[in-house]
Structure formats: C-alpha cells, structure tokens
Residue frames relative to the residue before (quaternion, step in Angstrom):
aa qw qx qy qz dx dy dz
M 1.0000 0.0000 0.0000 0.0000 0.00 0.00 0.00
H 0.3976 -0.7076 0.5320 0.2414 3.56 -1.00 0.86
K 0.6639 -0.5460 0.3503 0.3721 3.55 -1.26 0.47
N 0.6268 0.5301 -0.3591 0.4440 3.59 1.16 -0.26
G 0.6045 -0.5911 0.3399 0.4119 3.56 1.30 0.16
K 0.5988 0.5583 -0.3621 0.4457 3.58 1.25 -0.18
T 0.3748 -0.6763 0.5758 0.2656 3.54 -1.08 0.68
E 0.6763 -0.4709 0.3573 0.4396 3.57 -1.26 0.30
A 0.6572 0.5344 -0.3192 0.4249 3.58 0.96 -0.85
A 0.6928 0.4785 -0.2759 0.4636 3.61 1.14 -0.58
I 0.5947 0.5669 -0.3592 0.4426 3.58 1.28 -0.21
R 0.2222 -0.7801 0.5732 0.1162 3.56 -0.87 0.96
I 0.0884 -0.7955 0.5995 0.0008 3.55 -0.81 1.09
L 0.2109 -0.7721 0.5905 0.1034 3.55 -0.94 0.95
I 0.1418 -0.7620 0.6285 0.0647 3.57 -0.90 1.02
V 0.0538 -0.7829 0.6198 0.0044 3.58 -0.81 1.05
D 0.2978 0.7412 -0.5310 0.2827 3.59 -0.29 1.27
D 0.3717 -0.7510 0.5017 0.2149 3.57 -0.81 0.97
S 0.6117 0.5428 -0.3528 0.4547 3.61 1.24 -0.18
D 0.4347 -0.7130 0.4897 0.2508 3.56 -0.67 1.13
D 0.6680 0.5084 -0.3067 0.4487 3.58 0.89 -0.94
S 0.6695 0.5044 -0.3035 0.4530 3.57 0.89 -0.91
R 0.6353 0.5263 -0.3226 0.4641 3.57 0.99 -0.84
D 0.6797 0.5054 -0.2928 0.4437 3.56 0.87 -0.99
I 0.6604 0.5065 -0.3074 0.4613 3.58 0.95 -0.90
T 0.6727 0.4979 -0.2941 0.4617 3.57 0.91 -0.94
E 0.6575 0.5123 -0.3052 0.4604 3.56 0.94 -0.91
A 0.6639 0.5144 -0.3052 0.4489 3.59 0.91 -0.91
A 0.6446 0.5247 -0.3213 0.4539 3.58 0.99 -0.84
L 0.6757 0.4900 -0.2934 0.4660 3.57 0.96 -0.83
I 0.6644 0.5118 -0.3085 0.4489 3.57 0.92 -0.90
T 0.6735 0.4860 -0.3075 0.4644 3.60 0.92 -0.81
A 0.6504 0.4932 -0.3138 0.4850 3.60 1.23 -0.40
G 0.6615 -0.5351 0.2984 0.4324 3.58 1.27 0.04
Y 0.5569 0.5785 -0.4057 0.4365 3.59 1.25 -0.05
K 0.1215 -0.8609 0.4929 0.0337 3.55 0.11 1.30
D 0.7094 0.4243 -0.2578 0.5003 3.59 1.13 -0.58
V 0.1952 0.7785 -0.5577 0.2114 3.55 0.21 1.34
V 0.1348 -0.7836 0.6050 0.0416 3.56 -0.78 1.10
T 0.1180 -0.8019 0.5830 0.0551 3.59 -0.93 0.86
T 0.0216 -0.7654 0.6428 0.0225 3.53 -1.14 0.72
A 0.4233 -0.7405 0.4786 0.2082 3.55 -1.11 0.73
S 0.7904 0.1777 -0.1135 0.5752 3.61 1.22 -0.02
A 0.6370 -0.5219 0.4034 0.3990 3.52 -1.29 0.34
W 0.6211 0.5554 -0.3464 0.4311 3.58 1.04 -0.78
D 0.6509 0.4999 -0.3159 0.4760 3.59 0.98 -0.81
A 0.6314 0.5268 -0.3278 0.4652 3.57 1.07 -0.76
F 0.6347 0.5263 -0.3339 0.4568 3.59 0.96 -0.85
K 0.6487 0.5227 -0.3160 0.4540 3.55 0.99 -0.85
F 0.6648 0.4988 -0.3033 0.4661 3.57 0.93 -0.90
L 0.7311 0.4257 -0.2284 0.4817 3.58 0.97 -0.89
D 0.3721 -0.7487 0.4676 0.2869 3.57 1.31 -0.16
I 0.1922 0.8067 -0.5293 0.1794 3.56 1.04 0.84
D 0.8303 0.2150 -0.1976 0.4747 3.55 -1.17 0.80
K 0.5199 0.6012 -0.4392 0.4188 3.58 1.21 0.29
L 0.5158 -0.6479 0.4670 0.3100 3.55 -1.27 0.27
S 0.4874 0.6617 -0.4274 0.3767 3.56 1.09 0.69
S 0.0669 0.8628 -0.4979 0.0562 3.55 0.89 0.96
N 0.6854 0.4827 -0.2937 0.4593 3.59 1.18 -0.38
T 0.4922 0.6626 -0.4375 0.3568 3.57 1.24 0.01
A 0.6049 -0.5775 0.4103 0.3636 3.54 -1.18 0.56
V 0.4828 -0.6444 0.5096 0.3033 3.56 -1.13 0.69
P 0.3181 -0.8137 0.4588 0.1618 3.61 -0.58 1.13
V 0.7557 0.3335 -0.1734 0.5364 3.62 1.21 0.11
D 0.3388 -0.7500 0.5368 0.1860 3.58 -1.17 0.63
L 0.7953 0.0542 0.0078 0.6037 3.58 1.19 -0.55
I 0.1475 -0.7844 0.5981 0.0731 3.57 -1.04 0.81
L 0.1441 -0.7426 0.6501 0.0711 3.56 -0.98 0.99
L 0.0315 -0.8566 0.5087 -0.0806 3.55 -0.37 1.30
D 0.3425 -0.7433 0.5419 0.1912 3.55 -0.63 1.14
I 0.4450 -0.6995 0.4901 0.2691 3.57 -1.00 0.80
L 0.7713 0.3402 -0.1818 0.5063 3.58 0.77 -1.04
M 0.2594 0.7328 -0.5864 0.2277 3.57 -0.33 1.32
P 0.5326 -0.6342 0.4494 0.3349 3.61 -1.08 0.61
E 0.7948 0.2949 -0.2583 0.4632 3.54 -1.33 0.44
V 0.7864 -0.0799 0.0885 0.6061 3.61 0.35 -1.21
D 0.2651 -0.7890 0.5300 0.1619 3.58 -0.49 1.14
G 0.7218 -0.4788 0.2949 0.4035 3.54 -1.31 0.21
I 0.6149 0.5547 -0.3535 0.4351 3.58 1.09 -0.65
E 0.6738 0.4673 -0.2912 0.4927 3.57 0.90 -0.91
A 0.6328 0.5372 -0.3272 0.4515 3.57 1.01 -0.81
C 0.6347 0.5318 -0.3221 0.4589 3.56 0.99 -0.85
A 0.6659 0.5015 -0.2994 0.4641 3.58 0.91 -0.94
R 0.6496 0.5145 -0.3168 0.4615 3.60 0.98 -0.82
I 0.6525 0.5080 -0.3144 0.4662 3.57 0.95 -0.84
R 0.6743 0.4961 -0.2917 0.4627 3.57 0.93 -0.91
S 0.6127 0.5701 -0.3573 0.4147 3.62 1.09 -0.54
D 0.6107 0.4947 -0.3437 0.5140 3.57 1.29 -0.29
G 0.4819 -0.7278 0.4131 0.2598 3.57 -0.53 1.19
R 0.6035 0.5766 -0.3649 0.4126 3.58 1.12 -0.54
Y 0.7544 0.4008 -0.1951 0.4818 3.57 1.13 -0.60
T 0.2813 0.7926 -0.4979 0.2114 3.58 1.22 0.40
D 0.8058 0.2886 -0.1236 0.5021 3.57 0.93 -0.90
I 0.4641 0.6585 -0.4673 0.3640 3.60 1.22 0.15
P 0.4160 -0.7254 0.4774 0.2698 3.63 -0.66 0.99
I 0.1066 -0.7707 0.6270 0.0386 3.54 -1.06 0.89
I 0.1033 -0.7818 0.6145 0.0244 3.56 -0.73 1.13
M 0.3045 -0.7655 0.5407 0.1700 3.58 -0.68 1.08
I 0.2357 -0.7304 0.6241 0.1466 3.54 -1.19 0.69
T 0.0876 0.8203 -0.5534 0.1146 3.57 -0.59 1.13
S 0.4494 -0.6425 0.5399 0.3062 3.54 -1.23 0.46
V 0.6363 -0.5367 0.3869 0.3968 3.57 -1.17 0.54
A 0.6565 0.5410 -0.3034 0.4293 3.57 1.08 -0.76
D 0.7426 0.3869 -0.2125 0.5036 3.58 1.20 -0.36
M 0.2268 0.8195 -0.5003 0.1634 3.58 1.14 0.59
D 0.5707 0.6191 -0.3817 0.3811 3.60 1.14 -0.55
S 0.6316 0.5546 -0.3337 0.4268 3.59 1.13 -0.55
L 0.5170 0.6850 -0.4089 0.3103 3.57 1.18 -0.41
S 0.6154 0.5532 -0.3667 0.4251 3.59 0.97 -0.75
N 0.6617 0.4865 -0.3014 0.4844 3.58 1.00 -0.80
A 0.6181 0.5459 -0.3419 0.4506 3.58 1.09 -0.68
F 0.6665 0.4838 -0.3077 0.4764 3.59 0.95 -0.81
I 0.6098 0.5316 -0.3512 0.4714 3.58 1.07 -0.68
A 0.6665 0.5099 -0.2886 0.4610 3.57 1.08 -0.77
G 0.6726 -0.5285 0.2924 0.4276 3.59 1.25 -0.23
A 0.4058 0.7148 -0.4830 0.3017 3.60 1.22 0.18
N 0.3862 -0.7327 0.5199 0.2090 3.56 -1.16 0.67
D 0.7991 -0.0407 0.0986 0.5917 3.58 1.02 -0.79
Y 0.1975 -0.7772 0.5789 0.1478 3.58 -1.28 -0.06
I 0.1179 -0.7294 0.6624 0.1235 3.52 -1.38 0.32
T 0.3758 -0.7476 0.5078 0.2049 3.55 -1.14 0.59
K 0.4164 -0.6518 0.5734 0.2702 3.52 -1.34 0.48
P 0.4990 -0.1977 -0.8431 0.0329 1.50 -2.06 1.44
I 0.5936 -0.6174 0.3948 0.3325 3.55 -1.06 0.84
N 0.1893 -0.7454 0.6312 0.1005 3.52 -0.95 1.00
R 0.4767 -0.7214 0.4193 0.2764 3.59 -0.54 1.18
I 0.6715 0.5045 -0.3083 0.4467 3.59 0.86 -0.93
E 0.6602 0.4987 -0.3023 0.4733 3.56 0.96 -0.89
L 0.6324 0.5481 -0.3285 0.4379 3.57 0.94 -0.90
L 0.7100 0.4604 -0.2678 0.4606 3.57 0.77 -1.04
A 0.6337 0.5312 -0.3353 0.4514 3.58 1.01 -0.76
R 0.6800 0.4765 -0.2934 0.4738 3.59 0.92 -0.90
A 0.6420 0.5278 -0.3244 0.4518 3.58 0.99 -0.81
R 0.6819 0.4858 -0.2941 0.4611 3.59 0.88 -0.93
A 0.6389 0.5227 -0.3277 0.4596 3.57 1.00 -0.79
A 0.6599 0.5081 -0.3075 0.4602 3.59 0.95 -0.87
L 0.6736 0.4888 -0.2949 0.4694 3.58 0.95 -0.86
K 0.6164 0.5409 -0.3401 0.4603 3.58 1.09 -0.69
L 0.6648 0.4916 -0.3019 0.4746 3.58 0.94 -0.88
K 0.6240 0.5363 -0.3326 0.4608 3.58 1.04 -0.77
A 0.6587 0.5079 -0.3091 0.4611 3.58 0.94 -0.88
E 0.6579 0.5042 -0.3130 0.4636 3.59 0.95 -0.86
L 0.6397 0.5128 -0.3272 0.4699 3.58 0.97 -0.82
G 0.6402 0.5349 -0.3206 0.4486 3.57 1.01 -0.84
R 0.6586 0.5017 -0.3088 0.4681 3.57 0.97 -0.84
R 0.6604 0.5051 -0.3152 0.4577 3.57 0.95 -0.83
Q 0.6544 0.5059 -0.3181 0.4634 3.58 0.97 -0.82
E 0.6333 0.5251 -0.3274 0.4649 3.56 1.06 -0.75
R 0.6511 0.5046 -0.3190 0.4687 3.59 0.99 -0.79
E 0.6285 0.5260 -0.3372 0.4633 3.56 1.04 -0.76
R 0.6493 0.5083 -0.3186 0.4674 3.60 0.96 -0.84
E 0.6437 0.5262 -0.3237 0.4517 3.56 0.99 -0.85
L 0.6678 0.5007 -0.3024 0.4602 3.56 0.94 -0.90
L 0.6659 0.4927 -0.3066 0.4689 3.58 0.90 -0.91
N 0.6441 0.5151 -0.3160 0.4690 3.57 1.02 -0.82
F 0.6402 0.5299 -0.3236 0.4524 3.55 0.99 -0.85
V 0.6800 0.4922 -0.2946 0.4567 3.56 0.84 -1.00
S 0.6972 0.4832 -0.2829 0.4476 3.59 0.90 -0.91
N 0.7592 0.3479 -0.1946 0.5144 3.58 1.16 -0.46
W 0.4173 0.7353 -0.4453 0.2947 3.57 1.21 0.38
G 0.7135 -0.4132 0.2416 0.5116 3.53 1.15 0.53
D 0.5588 -0.5925 0.4603 0.3533 3.52 -1.28 0.31
R 0.2334 0.7853 -0.5262 0.2280 3.53 0.51 1.26
R 0.4916 -0.6442 0.4936 0.3157 3.53 -1.08 0.64
T 0.6464 -0.5496 0.3635 0.3847 3.57 -1.11 0.71
T 0.6479 0.5501 -0.3313 0.4097 3.57 0.95 -0.80
L 0.6245 0.5502 -0.3475 0.4319 3.58 1.20 -0.31
W 0.8082 0.2525 -0.1570 0.5083 3.60 1.09 -0.45
I 0.6454 0.3965 -0.3487 0.5520 3.57 1.26 0.42
D 0.3722 -0.7260 0.5352 0.2188 3.58 -0.79 1.02
N 0.3991 -0.7665 0.4495 0.2261 3.59 -0.62 1.09
I 0.6321 0.5169 -0.3473 0.4611 3.63 1.20 -0.24
T 0.7902 0.3226 -0.1549 0.4975 3.58 0.81 -1.02
G 0.3718 -0.7275 0.4959 0.2943 3.59 1.13 -0.56
L 0.5603 0.5783 -0.3921 0.4448 3.60 1.28 0.15
F 0.6526 -0.4454 0.4030 0.4619 3.55 -1.31 0.05
V 0.4842 -0.6037 0.5237 0.3562 3.56 -1.17 0.45
G 0.6755 -0.5380 0.3225 0.3875 3.56 -1.16 0.60
E 0.6050 0.5836 -0.3567 0.4077 3.56 1.09 -0.66
V 0.5851 0.5661 -0.3753 0.4431 3.59 1.17 -0.50
A 0.6349 0.5174 -0.3280 0.4707 3.58 1.00 -0.80
E 0.6401 0.5206 -0.3219 0.4643 3.57 1.00 -0.82
A 0.6835 0.4851 -0.2880 0.4633 3.56 0.90 -0.95
Y 0.6219 0.5400 -0.3424 0.4521 3.57 1.06 -0.74
L 0.6523 0.4998 -0.3124 0.4765 3.57 0.97 -0.83
T 0.6498 0.5168 -0.3156 0.4595 3.57 1.01 -0.77
A 0.7678 0.3739 -0.1806 0.4880 3.55 0.98 -0.92
A 0.3288 0.7638 -0.5050 0.2315 3.60 1.25 0.11
P 0.4857 -0.7115 0.4279 0.2735 3.58 -0.78 1.02
A 0.6527 -0.5284 0.3811 0.3867 3.52 -1.27 0.46
R 0.5296 0.6471 -0.4064 0.3681 3.59 1.18 -0.45
L 0.6582 0.5212 -0.3087 0.4470 3.57 1.15 -0.61
D 0.4742 0.6833 -0.4476 0.3285 3.57 1.21 -0.31
G 0.7964 0.2618 -0.2178 0.4998 3.55 -0.85 1.01
E 0.6308 0.4989 -0.3452 0.4837 3.59 1.25 -0.20
P 0.5398 -0.5991 0.4583 0.3738 3.61 -1.11 0.51
I 0.0125 0.7697 -0.6383 0.0062 3.53 -1.19 0.59
S 0.1176 -0.8088 0.5751 0.0360 3.57 -0.98 0.81
V 0.1608 -0.7372 0.6458 0.1166 3.51 -1.27 0.57
I 0.1284 -0.7741 0.6179 0.0497 3.56 -0.88 1.01
A 0.1538 -0.7567 0.6294 0.0866 3.57 -0.83 1.02
L 0.0749 -0.8055 0.5878 -0.0039 3.57 -0.95 0.89
A 0.0272 -0.7907 0.6113 -0.0186 3.56 -0.82 1.05
I 0.3940 -0.6922 0.5514 0.2483 3.57 -1.00 0.84
D 0.4391 -0.7249 0.4701 0.2465 3.56 -0.68 1.10
Y 0.8671 0.0569 -0.0739 0.4893 3.57 -1.04 0.94
L 0.2545 0.7850 -0.5266 0.2044 3.59 1.10 0.64
D 0.6411 0.5291 -0.3353 0.4434 3.61 0.96 -0.82
A 0.6459 0.5102 -0.3184 0.4703 3.58 1.02 -0.81
C 0.6345 0.5205 -0.3192 0.4738 3.56 1.04 -0.78
R 0.6543 0.5117 -0.3195 0.4560 3.59 0.93 -0.85
A 0.6590 0.5167 -0.3052 0.4535 3.56 0.99 -0.89
A 0.7318 0.4346 -0.2381 0.4678 3.56 0.98 -0.84
K 0.8119 0.2982 -0.1162 0.4883 3.59 0.90 -0.93
G 0.5505 -0.6344 0.3889 0.3784 3.56 1.23 -0.31
D 0.7027 -0.4909 0.3342 0.3918 3.52 -1.37 0.32
K 0.6208 0.5717 -0.3584 0.3991 3.60 0.94 -0.81
T 0.6788 0.4772 -0.2890 0.4775 3.59 0.90 -0.93
A 0.6669 0.5016 -0.3070 0.4576 3.60 0.90 -0.91
N 0.6720 0.4942 -0.3016 0.4618 3.58 0.94 -0.85
S 0.6045 0.5462 -0.3497 0.4626 3.58 1.11 -0.64
I 0.6338 0.5156 -0.3226 0.4779 3.58 1.03 -0.78
L 0.6393 0.5283 -0.3225 0.4563 3.59 0.94 -0.88
A 0.6656 0.5074 -0.3076 0.4526 3.59 0.92 -0.90
C 0.6627 0.5024 -0.3064 0.4633 3.60 0.96 -0.84
V 0.6501 0.5004 -0.3156 0.4769 3.57 0.99 -0.81
A 0.6290 0.5350 -0.3326 0.4556 3.60 0.99 -0.80
A 0.6373 0.5215 -0.3245 0.4654 3.57 1.01 -0.81
A 0.6461 0.5091 -0.3173 0.4720 3.60 1.01 -0.80
I 0.6285 0.5246 -0.3340 0.4671 3.58 1.05 -0.73
R 0.6518 0.5187 -0.3260 0.4470 3.59 0.91 -0.89
V 0.6756 0.4912 -0.2949 0.4640 3.59 0.94 -0.86
T 0.7209 0.4603 -0.2527 0.4523 3.58 0.92 -0.91
A 0.7583 0.3259 -0.1864 0.5329 3.59 0.87 -0.92
T 0.1367 0.8487 -0.4934 0.1329 3.55 0.61 1.18
S 0.4498 0.7070 -0.4607 0.2927 3.63 1.19 -0.18
I 0.5092 -0.6363 0.4876 0.3133 3.54 -1.02 0.85
G 0.7538 0.3519 -0.2701 0.4847 3.57 -0.88 0.93
V 0.5975 0.5411 -0.3713 0.4608 3.60 1.20 -0.34
V 0.1783 -0.7942 0.5769 0.0676 3.58 -0.77 1.08
A 0.0920 -0.7868 0.6097 0.0274 3.58 -0.68 1.12
A 0.0390 0.8041 -0.5881 0.0776 3.57 -0.85 0.99
S 0.1935 -0.7719 0.5930 0.1226 3.56 -1.27 0.33
Y 0.3430 -0.7062 0.5825 0.2105 3.51 -1.14 0.75
R 0.6305 -0.5817 0.3667 0.3599 3.55 -1.20 0.50
N 0.6313 0.5153 -0.3437 0.4667 3.60 1.24 -0.20
G 0.6390 -0.5638 0.3149 0.4180 3.59 1.28 0.19
L 0.5281 0.6157 -0.4183 0.4087 3.58 1.26 0.05
F 0.2110 -0.7657 0.5971 0.1127 3.57 -1.01 0.88
V 0.0667 -0.7683 0.6325 0.0722 3.56 -1.21 0.54
I 0.1336 -0.7622 0.6302 0.0637 3.55 -1.10 0.77
V 0.1541 -0.7721 0.6132 0.0638 3.57 -0.71 1.12
A 0.0409 -0.8345 0.5473 -0.0482 3.56 -0.62 1.17
P 0.1807 -0.7909 0.5777 0.0896 3.61 -0.07 1.25
G 0.7871 0.3092 -0.2331 0.4801 3.57 -1.00 0.81
Y 0.6123 0.5380 -0.3514 0.4606 3.61 1.26 -0.16
N 0.2500 -0.7362 0.6069 0.1648 3.57 -0.83 0.98
E 0.7583 -0.3916 0.2492 0.4578 3.57 -1.28 0.03
T 0.6541 0.5248 -0.3184 0.4420 3.58 0.96 -0.87
A 0.6879 0.4760 -0.2817 0.4700 3.58 0.86 -0.97
A 0.6671 0.5004 -0.3059 0.4593 3.58 0.96 -0.84
T 0.6370 0.5162 -0.3305 0.4675 3.60 1.01 -0.76
R 0.6282 0.5261 -0.3307 0.4682 3.57 1.04 -0.76
L 0.6506 0.5025 -0.3111 0.4769 3.59 0.99 -0.85
A 0.6474 0.5241 -0.3167 0.4538 3.58 0.97 -0.85
E 0.6559 0.5024 -0.3120 0.4691 3.58 0.96 -0.82
T 0.6239 0.5267 -0.3322 0.4722 3.58 1.07 -0.73
L 0.6442 0.5130 -0.3132 0.4731 3.58 1.02 -0.81
R 0.6446 0.5272 -0.3253 0.4481 3.58 0.92 -0.91
T 0.6753 0.4945 -0.2866 0.4661 3.57 0.93 -0.94
A 0.6471 0.5315 -0.3190 0.4438 3.58 0.96 -0.89
I 0.6652 0.4948 -0.3056 0.4683 3.59 0.96 -0.82
S 0.6385 0.5225 -0.3263 0.4613 3.57 0.97 -0.81
R 0.6861 0.4996 -0.2828 0.4468 3.57 0.99 -0.85
L 0.4986 0.6330 -0.4421 0.3940 3.59 1.23 -0.14
A 0.1967 -0.8284 0.4980 0.1643 3.57 1.26 -0.55
L 0.2383 0.7695 -0.5472 0.2271 3.56 0.97 0.91
S 0.4683 -0.7068 0.4555 0.2714 3.56 -0.77 1.01
N 0.1162 0.7568 -0.6394 0.0711 3.55 -1.07 0.83
A 0.1943 -0.8321 0.5135 0.0785 3.55 0.09 1.32
E 0.6203 0.5658 -0.3429 0.4213 3.58 1.23 -0.37
S 0.5278 0.6232 -0.4164 0.3997 3.58 1.23 -0.20
I 0.2734 -0.7698 0.5546 0.1583 3.56 -1.02 0.81
T 0.6899 0.4607 -0.2814 0.4822 3.60 1.28 0.02
A 0.7916 0.0619 -0.0305 0.6072 3.62 1.23 -0.34
D 0.4799 -0.6678 0.4822 0.3020 3.56 -1.24 0.32
H 0.7165 0.3539 -0.2314 0.5548 3.55 1.29 0.20
V 0.6714 -0.5013 0.3651 0.4057 3.53 -1.32 0.20
T 0.0231 -0.7699 0.6377 -0.0110 3.55 -0.98 0.95
A 0.2480 -0.7701 0.5702 0.1427 3.55 -1.27 0.20
T 0.2560 -0.7186 0.6244 0.1677 3.50 -1.30 0.53
L 0.0943 -0.8099 0.5788 0.0132 3.55 -0.91 0.94
A 0.1369 -0.7624 0.6277 0.0773 3.54 -1.18 0.69
V 0.1889 -0.7889 0.5809 0.0664 3.55 -0.86 1.04
S 0.0177 -0.7767 0.6294 -0.0194 3.55 -0.85 1.05
S 0.0078 -0.8305 0.5533 -0.0636 3.58 -0.54 1.19
G 0.1697 0.7725 -0.6017 0.1115 3.54 -1.19 0.56
Y 0.5486 -0.5867 0.4654 0.3717 3.54 -1.20 -0.54
A 0.4738 -0.7124 0.4566 0.2438 3.54 -0.97 0.96
T 0.1015 0.8396 -0.5259 0.0908 3.57 0.58 1.10
S 0.8025 -0.0227 0.0223 0.5958 3.59 1.16 -0.46
E 0.6669 -0.4823 0.3841 0.4185 3.54 -1.32 0.28
T 0.6421 0.5412 -0.3221 0.4372 3.56 0.97 -0.86
D 0.6620 0.5073 -0.3065 0.4588 3.58 0.95 -0.88
R 0.6587 0.5132 -0.3204 0.4473 3.58 0.97 -0.80
I 0.6574 0.4899 -0.3058 0.4840 3.58 0.99 -0.82
K 0.6067 0.5637 -0.3503 0.4375 3.57 1.08 -0.70
L 0.6117 0.5459 -0.3506 0.4527 3.58 1.04 -0.73
L 0.6510 0.5155 -0.3105 0.4626 3.57 1.01 -0.83
T 0.6960 0.4705 -0.2873 0.4601 3.58 0.80 -0.97
Q 0.6149 0.5437 -0.3474 0.4533 3.60 1.08 -0.68
A 0.6728 0.5008 -0.2991 0.4552 3.57 0.88 -0.95
I 0.6757 0.4906 -0.2992 0.4618 3.59 0.91 -0.91
S 0.6567 0.5080 -0.3163 0.4589 3.59 0.95 -0.85
F 0.6832 0.5027 -0.2861 0.4457 3.56 0.95 -0.93
I 0.6196 0.5680 -0.3532 0.4107 3.57 1.04 -0.74
Q 0.6266 0.5613 -0.3408 0.4196 3.58 1.05 -0.72
S 0.6987 0.4427 -0.2704 0.4926 3.57 0.94 -0.86
S 0.6355 0.5451 -0.3297 0.4363 3.58 1.07 -0.71
A 0.6566 0.5305 -0.3131 0.4353 3.57 0.93 -0.90
S 0.6379 0.5526 -0.3272 0.4250 3.58 1.09 -0.68
K 0.6441 0.5393 -0.3151 0.4416 3.60 1.25 -0.29
G 0.7569 -0.3740 0.2077 0.4941 3.58 1.22 0.19
G 0.3641 -0.7842 0.4421 0.2387 3.55 1.17 -0.53
D 0.7222 0.4306 -0.3475 0.4150 3.51 -1.43 -0.30
A 0.5989 0.5380 -0.3641 0.4684 3.55 0.85 1.03
V 0.3009 -0.6941 0.6192 0.2105 3.52 -1.37 0.36
N 0.0562 -0.8038 0.5921 -0.0130 3.54 -0.78 1.09
V 0.2783 -0.7514 0.5776 0.1560 3.55 -1.02 0.82
V 0.3740 -0.7245 0.5371 0.2159 3.54 -0.81 1.05
C 0.3095 -0.7494 0.5565 0.1814 3.56 -0.75 1.03
A 0.4519 -0.7032 0.4799 0.2665 3.56 -0.80 1.05
C-alpha cells in the first residue's frame, strides 16, 4: 500500500507510447507489480481524449495518478504533450515520467521545462521503471497531504469566529497566539486520526533574567528574532507555529513522528544558537539559547492531542531549569 492510502491495484497509470512492444512491456511490468489499473494509448491525441484535455470540465475528477509519456511520437511528440497536459490545471501535480531512448537524451532538458518530473530509458528496465513509478507516486501522496493540511489550516483560521486579526496574531513575534495552536488541536479533523502528530515547546533560556536586567525592548527584540528563525526553519505546510504572551513558543506538526519532530527541534535549537544574540544573563553561554521539549503520539482523539501540548509545555519548564540549550523528548 502506498502512503496515500491507495493500494497498487487502486492506482491508475496511463502509458502513452506509439510503440506496441514498448507499451506491452511497460504495461506487463506494472501489472505484475500489482498495478492492475493500467491504461494505454498509442498517441498524444488519444491521451488528450482520455484525460479530457482542453475541455471545459475543469471541476471533473482527475482520471489518473501517474503518466508515462514517450518522447518520440509522430504528430505530437511527448514534450508538446507534456506541456499541453500541464496547461490543464487539474494535472498540475500529477507526476509525469518521460520515456526516452539513450540516443535522444538531449530532449530531456526540454521535457523538464515542459513539466516532466522524471524519466526512464528504453529498453525498459523493470526494476528502474517500478522504482521511478513508486518514487513519483510517493511524492504525489506527500504533496497531497501537505496541500490538504494547508487547506485545513486556512479553513480553520478563516472560520475561527468573527475575531479581529489582533486577537490571534501576536504583535511581538508575528506568529499565531498560543490559543490558536490549542484551538487547532481541538478542531483537528478526523482525517488525522491514526496519523502521528507532534508538539514542540520552545523556551528561550534566561529570558526573564534578560528582561529584568535589560528591559522589555531587549527581551521583545530577542523574541522577534527567534520567531523569525522559527518561521524560516518550520516551513513545512501544515506546521502551526504559535507563541504565548509569556515568551513560550509551540510548534504543532501533523504527520511528524517522534524521530522527525526531534530532528526539527534540533534544527530549531541550532538555528537559534547561530543567531548569536547577546544574552549576558545566561550562565551557560554568552548568547541566546533555547530549550525544546518534543511530545509525540497519534491523533486518536481531541483529548490525546491536547495532552501532547500540555506534556510538552510542562516538560519544558523542568528542562529549562537544568541549564537549557537542549532538546528533550517527553516519554509517554
């Protein structure tokens, strides 16, 4: 089963090739690997007809998950066909793998410009074909999940009540206020059930001491710089970064297991340290550092998701008291 939840048998692959032998070999290799829904066409025109290209049915479902497209074909070659397919908005994200002979490798640059994702060479090698097909489908599934998370986040924000922007954007950090992260976890759709989800809590070490010694302006400047580093580092679609008014940051990462979330937390810790922001009140370094706590689990219920948040926040308080500049994983 692929990561998008579809089995090989449920995935539809279109082969466009004017060579009968090449079509048969490619189709047989895919079918024996479990891809039972394989459609073949002998020309670009037949492919356009099957895909309903240039029609006014932009809202119709996309009838294919992957396209294998020969470059050398009469009338309309694979490069032009690729460009025509990509011009239809429904096929912007459908992976297209070009099929080319070794003698025609020079055409590949034009194929990639036209929108191709990958290529395989003739004569078709079964292992290479399946590896490229699986990789393309995996990337498509990941892109689909990220786009869905982005839609969910945008929908959540737009429907979070008739609230003024100043109520859910922190004016110091420019991030969502912490309550948005809480509400997002509460309102997370049922689609996330069974998927891993992680919450990362982040505290700036000795920030209170810095505020007491240098004032609010200096402390707030540090918060703004750290927030900027978080925005740059946590760029994955669907990741929600927020800050509480006491200077605590939280990052909600749907789809991240403990390993992935710990890696992200370590990247954040390093990025903040490399800012080299002065903090004379620190007793462990001459610059600003951060302590992070990672809490991971599965989104089986609203209660479980909120528990991940409270675990991370609770753990960060005890972790920071030990000196800071560390990533800690909350044990379930």
